[in-house]
C-alpha positions as CSV (number, residue, x, y, z in Angstrom):
1,M,-24.4,5.7,28.4
2,T,-21.2,3.8,27.6
3,T,-18.7,3.6,30.7
4,P,-15.0,2.5,29.9
5,E,-15.8,-0.5,31.5
6,Q,-18.6,-1.4,29.8
7,L,-16.9,-1.0,26.2
8,P,-15.7,-4.1,24.4
9,H,-12.8,-5.1,26.1
10,F,-9.2,-6.4,24.1
11,D,-6.5,-8.6,25.9
12,D,-4.5,-7.6,23.3
13,D,-1.7,-5.9,23.5
14,P,-0.9,-3.6,20.6
15,Y,2.4,-2.6,21.4
16,D,3.8,-6.4,21.8
17,D,6.1,-7.6,19.2
18,A,3.5,-9.7,16.4
19,N,1.4,-6.5,16.4
20,L,3.7,-4.1,16.1
21,A,5.4,-6.1,13.3
22,D,1.7,-6.6,11.7
23,P,-0.9,-4.1,13.9
24,Y,-3.6,-4.0,11.1
25,P,-5.5,-7.4,11.6
26,L,-5.8,-5.9,15.2
27,F,-6.8,-2.4,14.6
28,E,-9.8,-4.3,12.0
29,R,-10.8,-6.0,15.0
30,M,-11.0,-3.0,16.9
31,R,-12.5,-0.5,14.2
32,A,-15.2,-3.9,14.1
33,A,-15.9,-3.8,17.8
34,G,-16.5,0.0,18.1
35,P,-16.2,3.5,18.1
36,A,-14.0,2.8,21.4
37,V,-12.5,-0.4,22.8
38,W,-10.7,-0.8,26.1
39,L,-7.2,-2.3,26.3
40,T,-6.6,-3.8,29.7
41,R,-3.0,-4.4,29.5
42,H,-3.0,-0.6,29.4
43,G,-6.0,0.6,31.3
44,V,-7.1,3.0,28.6
45,A,-10.1,3.3,25.9
46,A,-8.4,3.2,21.9
47,F,-10.5,4.8,19.2
48,T,-9.3,3.3,16.2
49,R,-12.0,4.8,13.7
50,H,-11.6,7.9,11.2
51,A,-13.9,9.9,12.6
52,P,-13.3,9.6,16.2
53,V,-10.1,9.8,16.3
54,R,-10.3,13.3,13.5
55,E,-12.8,14.3,16.2
56,I,-10.4,14.3,19.0
57,L,-7.6,15.7,17.3
58,V,-9.5,18.8,16.3
59,D,-10.9,19.4,19.7
60,H,-7.9,20.8,21.4
61,D,-9.8,22.3,24.2
62,T,-11.2,18.8,25.4
63,F,-8.9,16.8,24.4
64,V,-5.7,18.4,25.7
65,S,-1.4,17.8,24.9
66,G,-0.2,19.7,27.4
67,A,-1.0,16.7,29.8
68,G,1.7,14.8,27.4
69,V,1.2,12.7,24.5
70,G,2.1,9.8,26.4
71,P,0.5,7.1,28.8
72,K,1.4,9.3,31.2
73,N,-0.2,12.5,32.9
74,L,1.9,15.2,33.3
75,H,0.1,16.6,35.2
76,H,0.3,15.2,37.9
77,E,3.5,13.4,37.4
78,P,7.2,15.2,36.2
79,A,7.8,14.8,32.8
80,W,11.5,13.2,31.4
81,R,12.6,16.2,29.7
82,P,11.3,19.9,28.9
83,Q,7.9,19.9,27.3
84,G,7.7,21.3,23.6
85,I,5.5,22.6,21.2
86,L,3.5,19.2,20.7
87,E,3.1,18.3,24.8
88,S,1.8,22.2,25.2
89,D,-1.6,23.7,25.0
90,P,-2.5,27.6,24.5
91,P,-1.4,30.2,24.5
92,I,2.4,28.2,25.0
93,H,1.7,26.6,22.0
94,T,0.0,29.7,20.4
95,A,3.1,31.1,20.4
96,M,5.3,28.7,19.6
97,R,3.5,28.1,17.0
98,T,3.3,31.2,15.2
99,A,7.2,30.7,15.7
100,M,7.0,27.5,13.9
101,V,4.7,29.0,10.8
102,D,7.0,32.2,10.0
103,V,10.5,29.9,9.7
104,I,8.7,27.5,8.0
105,S,6.9,30.0,5.6
106,P,5.9,28.9,2.2
107,R,8.5,31.5,0.8
108,G,11.2,30.1,3.1
109,V,10.3,25.8,2.5
110,R,10.1,26.9,-1.9
111,A,13.5,28.7,-1.3
112,L,14.7,24.8,-0.3
113,R,13.9,22.8,-3.3
114,D,17.6,24.1,-4.6
115,R,19.4,23.2,-2.6
116,F,17.4,20.0,-1.9
117,Q,17.4,19.1,-5.4
118,V,21.4,19.3,-5.6
119,F,22.0,16.9,-2.5
120,A,19.0,14.4,-4.3
121,D,21.4,14.5,-7.2
122,E,24.3,13.2,-6.2
123,L,22.9,10.9,-3.5
124,V,21.0,9.1,-6.5
125,D,23.5,9.2,-9.0
126,D,26.4,7.3,-6.8
127,L,23.0,4.8,-5.6
128,V,21.9,3.9,-9.3
129,E,25.7,3.4,-10.2
130,R,26.4,1.2,-6.9
131,G,23.3,-0.6,-8.4
132,T,22.0,-2.7,-5.1
133,V,21.4,-0.7,-1.8
134,D,19.8,-0.4,1.3
135,A,16.5,1.8,0.8
136,V,16.9,2.8,4.4
137,G,20.2,3.0,5.2
138,D,22.1,4.4,2.5
139,M,18.9,6.6,1.0
140,A,15.5,7.0,3.7
141,E,18.3,8.2,6.2
142,V,21.0,9.5,4.6
143,F,18.6,11.8,3.0
144,P,17.2,14.0,5.2
145,I,20.1,14.1,8.1
146,H,22.4,15.8,5.7
147,A,19.9,18.1,3.8
148,F,17.4,19.0,6.2
149,G,20.1,18.9,9.0
150,D,21.9,21.6,6.6
151,A,18.7,23.6,6.0
152,V,18.3,24.0,10.1
153,G,22.2,24.1,10.1
154,I,23.1,21.7,12.6
155,P,26.6,20.8,13.0
156,R,27.1,18.0,10.6
157,E,30.0,16.3,12.7
158,G,27.7,13.7,15.7
159,R,23.7,13.5,13.2
160,A,24.8,10.6,12.4
161,E,25.4,9.1,15.3
162,N,22.5,11.5,17.4
163,L,19.6,12.7,15.4
164,L,18.2,8.8,14.6
165,P,18.7,7.4,18.2
166,H,17.5,10.7,19.9
167,G,14.1,10.6,18.0
168,A,13.5,6.8,18.6
169,M,14.0,7.9,22.4
170,N,11.7,10.5,22.0
171,F,9.1,9.2,20.3
172,S,9.4,5.8,22.3
173,A,7.9,7.8,25.2
174,F,5.1,8.4,23.6
175,G,3.8,4.5,23.8
176,P,4.2,2.7,27.3
177,D,6.8,2.0,29.6
178,N,7.9,-1.6,28.4
179,E,10.8,-3.0,27.4
180,R,11.2,-2.2,24.3
181,S,10.9,1.5,25.1
182,R,13.6,1.3,27.7
183,A,16.4,-0.4,25.2
184,Y,15.7,2.5,23.0
185,F,16.5,5.1,26.0
186,A,19.0,3.2,26.9
187,H,20.4,2.9,23.1
188,G,19.7,7.0,23.5
189,E,21.5,8.2,26.5
190,G,23.6,10.5,25.8
191,T,22.2,12.0,22.5
192,R,19.8,14.5,24.4
193,D,23.3,16.7,25.9
194,W,24.1,16.2,21.8
195,V,21.2,17.6,20.1
196,M,20.1,20.6,23.2
197,M,23.5,22.1,22.5
198,N,23.7,22.3,19.0
199,C,20.2,23.6,18.9
200,A,21.3,26.4,20.9
201,R,21.9,29.7,18.9
202,E,26.1,29.7,19.3
203,N,25.9,26.0,17.8
204,L,23.9,27.0,14.1
205,M,24.7,28.1,11.1
206,P,23.4,31.5,11.0
207,D,21.6,31.4,8.0
208,G,19.5,28.3,8.7
209,L,15.9,27.6,9.6
210,G,17.3,27.8,13.7
211,A,18.6,30.6,12.9
212,K,15.6,32.2,12.1
213,V,13.7,30.5,15.0
214,W,16.0,32.6,17.3
215,E,15.3,35.8,16.0
216,H,11.9,35.1,17.5
217,A,13.2,34.8,20.8
218,D,15.3,37.9,19.8
219,A,12.5,40.1,19.4
220,G,10.4,38.8,22.4
221,R,8.0,36.5,21.0
222,I,9.0,33.3,22.9
223,T,11.5,32.2,25.4
224,S,15.1,31.1,25.0
225,D,14.4,27.8,26.2
226,Q,11.2,27.7,23.8
227,A,13.6,28.8,21.0
228,T,16.0,25.7,21.7
229,L,12.9,23.3,21.2
230,L,11.2,24.8,18.8
231,V,14.9,24.1,16.9
232,R,15.0,20.3,18.0
233,A,11.2,20.6,17.6
234,L,12.4,21.1,13.5
235,L,15.0,18.0,14.0
236,S,11.9,15.8,14.8
237,A,9.7,16.9,12.1
238,G,12.0,16.4,9.2
239,L,14.1,14.4,10.6
240,D,12.6,11.1,12.6
241,T,9.4,10.4,10.9
242,T,10.3,11.8,7.0
243,A,13.3,8.8,6.9
244,L,10.5,6.6,7.9
245,A,7.8,8.1,5.3
246,I,10.5,7.9,2.6
247,G,11.2,4.1,3.5
248,N,7.5,3.3,3.5
249,T,6.9,4.4,0.0
250,L,9.6,2.9,-1.1
251,A,9.0,-0.1,-0.2
252,C,5.0,0.1,-1.1
253,L,6.2,0.8,-4.7
254,L,8.7,-1.7,-4.1
255,A,5.5,-4.3,-3.9
256,D,4.2,-2.9,-6.8
257,P,5.9,-3.1,-9.8
258,D,3.5,-1.4,-11.9
259,A,2.9,1.8,-9.3
260,W,6.9,2.4,-10.1
261,A,6.6,1.5,-13.6
262,R,4.3,4.5,-13.7
263,V,6.0,7.2,-11.5
264,H,8.6,6.6,-13.8
265,E,6.9,7.6,-16.1
266,N,5.2,9.8,-15.0
267,P,6.9,11.6,-12.5
268,R,4.2,13.9,-11.3
269,L,2.9,10.9,-10.0
270,V,5.2,10.8,-6.6
271,R,3.2,13.0,-5.0
272,F,0.0,10.9,-4.9
273,A,2.4,8.0,-4.1
274,I,3.7,9.6,-0.8
275,D,0.3,10.8,0.6
276,E,-0.7,7.2,-0.5
277,A,1.9,5.4,1.6
278,L,1.6,8.0,4.6
279,R,-1.9,7.3,4.8
280,I,-1.3,3.5,4.6
281,E,1.9,2.9,6.4
282,S,1.5,5.8,8.7
283,P,4.5,6.4,10.3
284,F,3.5,8.3,13.3
285,Q,1.2,5.2,14.6
286,S,-0.6,6.4,17.9
287,F,-0.2,8.3,20.2
288,F,-2.4,9.9,23.7
289,R,-5.1,12.7,24.6
290,T,-5.9,13.5,27.7
291,A,-9.8,15.1,28.9
292,S,-9.3,18.4,30.0
293,V,-13.4,17.8,31.6
294,D,-15.9,15.4,32.1
295,T,-17.1,15.1,29.0
296,V,-19.6,12.0,26.8
297,F,-17.6,11.1,23.5
298,H,-19.6,9.0,21.0
299,G,-21.5,8.0,23.8
300,I,-18.5,7.2,26.0
301,E,-18.3,8.5,29.3
302,L,-14.8,10.5,30.2
303,A,-14.2,12.0,33.3
304,A,-11.5,14.9,33.5
305,E,-7.8,14.1,33.8
306,T,-9.0,10.5,31.2
307,K,-6.2,9.2,29.4
308,V,-7.8,8.3,25.7
309,L,-5.2,6.6,23.0
310,V,-6.2,7.4,19.1
311,F,-4.6,5.5,16.5
312,P,-4.2,7.1,13.5
313,G,-2.6,4.4,11.4
314,A,-5.6,2.5,12.1
315,A,-8.1,5.8,11.4
316,N,-6.0,5.9,8.0
317,R,-7.3,2.9,6.5
318,D,-11.0,2.7,8.3
319,A,-13.4,0.9,5.0
320,E,-15.7,3.7,6.4
321,Q,-14.1,6.6,5.1
322,W,-11.9,5.1,2.4
323,G,-13.6,2.4,0.8
324,D,-13.7,-1.2,0.6
325,D,-10.0,-1.8,-0.5
326,A,-8.4,0.9,2.2
327,A,-6.1,-2.1,2.8
328,R,-4.5,-1.6,-0.8
329,F,-2.3,0.7,-1.8
330,T,-3.3,3.0,-5.0
331,I,-1.8,6.0,-6.2
332,D,-4.9,6.3,-7.9
333,R,-6.8,7.1,-4.3
334,Q,-7.6,10.8,-3.8
335,A,-5.9,10.3,0.2
336,G,-6.0,13.6,1.0
337,G,-7.5,14.0,4.8
338,H,-5.4,11.0,6.0
339,L,-4.2,11.7,9.5
340,A,-0.2,10.6,9.4
341,F,0.3,14.7,10.3
342,G,-2.2,14.9,13.0
343,M,-5.4,17.1,12.4
344,G,-5.9,21.1,13.9
345,I,-3.5,23.2,15.7
346,H,-1.4,20.2,16.8
347,Q,-1.2,19.5,12.4
348,C,2.8,18.3,12.4
349,V,4.0,22.2,11.4
350,G,7.6,20.6,9.4
351,Q,4.2,19.0,7.2
352,P,5.6,21.3,4.0
353,I,9.7,20.0,5.0
354,S,8.8,17.1,4.8
355,R,6.6,16.9,1.9
356,L,9.6,18.7,-0.1
357,E,12.0,16.3,1.2
358,M,10.2,13.3,-0.6
359,E,9.4,14.7,-3.2
360,V,12.8,16.1,-4.2
361,L,14.3,12.4,-3.9
362,L,11.9,9.9,-5.0
363,T,11.3,12.2,-7.9
364,T,14.8,12.3,-8.6
365,L,14.8,8.8,-8.1
366,A,12.0,7.9,-10.3
367,T,13.0,9.8,-12.9
368,R,17.0,7.9,-12.9
369,V,15.5,4.5,-12.3
370,K,13.3,2.2,-14.6
371,Q,13.2,-0.2,-12.3
372,L,13.4,-1.4,-7.8
373,R,13.8,-4.6,-7.4
374,P,14.1,-6.6,-4.3
375,A,17.6,-8.0,-3.2
376,G,17.2,-8.9,-0.6
377,E,15.7,-9.6,3.9
378,Q,13.8,-6.6,4.6
379,R,13.5,-6.0,8.2
380,R,10.9,-4.3,10.1
381,F,11.7,-1.3,12.2
382,L,10.3,-2.1,15.3
383,H,8.7,1.2,17.8
384,T,6.2,1.5,20.2
385,T,4.6,4.7,18.5
386,L,6.8,4.6,14.9
387,R,6.2,2.3,11.9
388,G,9.1,1.7,9.5
389,W,11.5,-0.4,8.3
390,S,15.2,-1.0,9.0
391,S,16.4,-2.6,6.3
392,L,15.0,-2.4,2.7
393,P,17.7,-4.5,-0.1
394,V,16.6,-2.7,-3.4
395,E,18.6,-3.0,-6.9
396,L,17.8,0.2,-8.9
397,V,17.9,-0.9,-12.8
398,A,19.3,3.1,-14.1
399,A,16.4,4.2,-16.9
């Protein structure tokens, strides 16, 4: 039987700047070393292979989320904010997820397509006319803030200033307490009050998704506090990681002109490009779970209340799952089964809306833009949990 102390020891820090900028060489070494490695700097067993990561995600009884999806064990330490759907276990999680599934029903998501399309047409027309734009600041961030913010029904004033800094702050708590995470908390100071205030019933538009969440509180299925937290969760699901995923998909297509030519010729391929980009450049790179009981997992002895660290961003490049070309972006790959949205009962409930946002915007862009060309220095967004770009200058050559 293997114990964590007997695991291959890695002194590397996956959260330092060099590894955040390019984590994949380290991930490859970690996968090659075994089903898990011991990260000495963080005192935790880390899983990077597809099979064990997926097994941890689907086994919500053994590997719980209610102790927090960051390194702190919230069974024994106070949470810095009220715990939402992502950091809850059944039965609390069941009631909250049931409400979310009802709000984000297939019928409800389909009803958003026309509204998303109107803004996509306006935005892409403006971007094509400008010619050279930042695919992040002018597109990937603008679209969700406007289109999805309207869908949720939160006030427009203050969105741009508050939503993205708030998301970066929240997600930084899923990684270690270090200089970078503290910087995101400092930058996000004050945004929490704005977000929570505008997730309250009285500040939401009556025809938005947020108001539909509150209908479940009125019916007694969830509490008023849970309703506010679920509206906040909606914003995270459809905005933070969606903006990063749009930027990552554009970066992949920007680096592969032949792939862009193919999606321009056949915009139906946009769906495949999105899934492949989610796989190879997962916006959500890592988080923690906690063993609820003493268990032996892949020969590794884990005591109850032990934190484990999972890297979906590494699992999504595992050659055992995806073949020898797992590190290559190709829109011909059947990328279904990637873990970018998680798996099991904690799989991102907002996934249908996130996919719809990406599909509508990128299909509109692919239809109207013949060529996508680099137009300046590209800058990475360095974050302890998330992966994306801060800036992607591009030239849009109209069809």
